[in-house]
N, C-alpha and C positions, 0 to 999 in steps of 0.2 A: 384291774385298773383300781387307781389309787381312790377313785368317786365316781360318779355318773358322769358320763361326757358326750359330748356330739362330736362328730367327723364333719367336716366341712368339707365338700368336694365341689370344685370349680367347674365351669365350662371346659377351661382348657385344660384340667385333668382328666373329665372323658374324652377330649379330643385326643390326647396323649394315648389314650387305651386304645381307643379305635385305630388310630394309625399308626400303631406300633412304635410311637417314640419312647423316649426315657418316661419311666413311671416314677409319678412323684408319691411322697409317703402315705397320704391319704387314700390311695387306690390299693395299697398293700393292707391297711389298716380296714378299710370295708371287707377286701376278700378273708383276713384273718377272722373278722367277725362272724362273716357268712359261714365259714367251715367251723368255728366254735359252737354257733346255735344249730350247724346240720348234726354234729357230734352230739350235743346237749338233748336235741329234741328228735333225732332219728334212731329209732331202735335197730334200724339197719345197719348203722355206724357204729365204731367204738367209742364208747365214751372214755377212753384212757389216755386222750390226746387234751393237753392244756396248752394254754397260748402265754407270750409275754408280748407286751405293745411295742410294735416297732419304732413308735416315736420316742418311748420311754428309756428305750436302751440303744439308741444310736449314740452314734461318736459325738454329735453336737450336744447332745443330753449330757453324756459323760464329761465333757471338758466344762459346761456351763454350771451343773449342779451334780457333782459325784457323790456326795454323801446322801442326797436324797435319792438318787438312782441306787446306790449301794443298798438302802432300805427296802427299796419297791422290789428289788430282783431277791431279797432275802426273802419278804413277805409272800411274792408271788412263789417261792418253791415251800414255804409251810404251807399255803393254800392250795397247791397242786401237787402235792407230794405222793398222792395217790395215784397219780397218772405215770403210765410207762413213759412217755414223751413228753416234753415241753418243746413245742414249736417256737424260736425265737428269732423272725425275719430281723435282719440286721443291716444297717447303710453305714458305709465308711468310705469315705476318698472316691466319692460317686460310683459306687458300687454296690448292690445288693448281694447279699448273702444269706442262708440259712442256717443257724445253728440249731441242732436237734439235742436236748440235754435231758440224760438219763438219770435221773437222779438216784435209782437203785443200785446201776453199775457205776456211777462216779462217773460218767462218761460223758463228752460233747462232739456230738459227730459235726463236722463243717461241710456242708453243702453249696460248693463254689463253682460256679458254672463257666470260671476263667481261672482253673485252678494254678496255683502259683504260690511260693512262699509268701507269708503277709503275717507281719507283726502286728496283730489284732490289738486295737486299744483296749476292747472289751473282755480281753483274756483276765487280765489280774482283776478288775473289778467282778467278774463273774466268780472266779476261783474264790475271792473273798466274801462274797455273798455265800458260796456255797458253806464255808468254812462257818461261817455267822449261823446259818440253817442248820448244820450239824450240830454244832455247840448249844443252839437253843432246844435240840432235841436232847441233849446231854451227852453227847458223842465228842469225843476227843480226838479218837482215831478215823483213818479213811476219809479225812478232809480234804483230799487232794483231787482235783480232777483232771481226767485224761482228756486230752483233746486228739481228735481221728478226724483225717481228712477220709471224705468220703467219697466213694467212686460213684460219679453222676454225669447226666448228659451235660456235655458242654457247648455253648451258646457259638452260633457262628459270626452273629454281628456284634457292634460293640453297644448296642442300644438294649439287649435283649435279657441283662441279668434279672430284671425286676418280673416279667414273663416267668423265667426259669425259677425263679423262688417260689411264685405262685404253683407253678404246676409241682415241684418239690413237695411243698405241704398238701396239695391235692393227692397225689399218688401215694404219699405217706398214709393218709386219713383213707383213702377208699382202698388201697392194696396191701397196707404194710401197718396197720394200726396195731396188730398183735404181734408183730414182728419179735422174735425173741434176740435178732441180731441185724441191725439195720445194714451194717456193712455187706453183710451176704445177700440179703435179700434183696437191697436196693443196689444194683451193680453196674446199670446201664452208662454208657459214654457217648453212645450217639445222639446226637443232636434232637430235640424235639421236632416233631412234624408240623405243618400250619396247621393241620386240624388238632392237635394235642393243644397247640397254644390259643386255637381260637374255642375249645372247648372249656377252658377258665374265663376267656373273656366272657363267652356266653352264661356261665355261672354266677360271676361277678355282676353283668348286667341284669339278670332275672331276679337278684337278692338286691341290688340296688332299687331298681323300678317299684318292687315288692314293698320299700320300707323308707323311700327318699319323702323328705319334705322339702318342697319346691321354696324357695325364698326369692320374691319379687326384686 
């Protein structure tokens, strides 16, 4: 993050999570924070994963403050340059998807639970940020990212995208953190089961209840 921050989670946000409704960005922020701390503190899980903040890279922020977000993405790449993957939960046009950036291979994997051709607003800014990151390192060649649609679980309902992004991140960290090729190692297309979605809800709830500060 640019600086220390707080995530505000409302009762309505938690109600949405528990009921299976569409997820607000704060839910995804808390989940990404929980996974980040898991990677950092738990020796059983790879410390090869970094994260970008979903609010900072959202289409809304790209529209309202493009220069600031370009700088944020460039600095994030520099700070996370040692990581195998950088997980970027991305929200655009009422749809959540997961972008996985691999700096060493100059690739972005698109985990989209409603796969179709999309003209993503973030594509050009992220490409530009990558060029800036490479140039800051004194490199003028190999500054183009390749965008690759990943084969991944497809959602059965219209409101499931946020839960699928949470599960994508969870599976990558738990099972594929040291993968050499996510497109081969992560090849499921069947929908997630209720048990698999409930597992990430429980993970979110455990972290939230252990870290929340209730406000009257």
